[in-house]
C-alpha positions, 0 to 999 in steps of 0.5 A: 500500499502506498504511503502517499494520501490524496486530499479528500473533499467534496463538492455541491453537486453531492448535495444535488446542486447543478444551478446557481440559485434552484428553489429545490437545492439545499441552501448553501449555509446548510451545505456547508454545515453538513459538509462539516458534520459529514466530516471533509474539510475541502470543497468546490466552489460548485456553480458560481453564485451558489456559494457567497461570491464576495471573497471576504463573506466567503473567507468568512463563511468557510473559515468560521467552519474550518473549510477550505477551497480546492477549485471552481468550474467553468463551461466551455464550447470552443468547438463551436465558433472561434469567438467563444474565448470571450464566452469563456473568459468572462466565466473564467475571470470571476471564478478564477478571481475567487477561487484564487482569492480563497487559496484555491489551486485549481479550475475543473472546465466542462465542455458544453453538451451536445444534448441539454442536461435539462431538457433532454434536447438535442442541440447539435451533432454528438460527434465533432469533425476535424476542424471542432477538434482543432478549434477545441484543443486551441481553446482549452490551451489558451484558456489553461495558458491565460488561467496559469499565467494570470491567476496561478491556476491549474485548468482541469478538463472534465469529461462528461456524459452527453458531452463530445468528450466522453469515450476513452477514445475521445478523451486519448484524442484530447490529450493527444490534441492539447498541450500539458503544461496548460490542459490536464485531466479532472478525471471523472472516475463515473463519467469515464466509466459511463461509456466504458472507460478504463480509469487505470488505464488511462492512469497508466497511459497518462500519468502526467495529464492527471491532475485532479480527481472526481470520485464517482460511481456508475450503476453498473446495470442501469447503464446498459440500459440507459445507453441502449435506450439513449437516455438523456444524462438529466434523465439518467441522474434523476433515475439513479444512474450515480451510486453511492460508493461502493455499490457501482463502478469502478472501485475507488480505493485502486484508482486512489492509490495508484494516482497518490502514488503520481502525486500526493497534491492532487485533490480526489472530489466526491461529486455524485451527481444527485440533482433533483433529489430531496434536499435530506437525502445527500447528507447521510451518504455523504457521511457513508461515503466519507466513511468508505473511502477512509475505510478502504485505502491509506491513501486518502485524508481529508486535511493536509 
């Protein structure tokens, strides 16, 4: 067993939060209180505007609870048109400024989905042509360079169900087209397994490109019905496609061990998609999940 240990955290997503403001979501104060009670120290910012955006207020809210920030999240659509950098940077500037001010180190970047995760409507083709691939890669490298130079933050690209970068081969192609100085991976174990990706194989083949982890598991039975029926991701989440560890795939402890052996400073953020759940559902799951992870591997710690 490795002697290194990754920093384990959680995110608003594990409390069913996908939007800055939604009447069905848990209030942010309750989220922070329950994160502490569940035993976590590290959190992500979540959708910008869910947690306070004033750095002094957020610093006080986190500090009074003994919480620390690992990173923030932005969304991109670089494959679409050449003017997408302005849209991405407008988001990234605000998120990055707040993240850096609070001591965060990373920006997780999620590509636009080809199908809406709220309505299920197809918005564009589900595959990209060579020109779109090149435009997407160049855009992410430019964004990563700007984040690093202006804020000292590291871009971590998040492959995603119902996006153009989801399968193992698509992630491989993305890595081939991008520069590891500016663009690396937030390896989301659940999203990568959604299309049958081999998490451990990807880590072994591209150790220098793994910059961040999202810990998540997929229901190993439901996923076949989801794929056969072409169920939209949002509907699949509402039906429980992402499950509480250790009830799904992939096994998390060998992934944590493998990444800890690469770099003990990598964050491993529990991020169980639960949008639409009852506000009372996430807390006990978060408690059990942390206990499961800490009990299954010595390569996991909540604070360092």
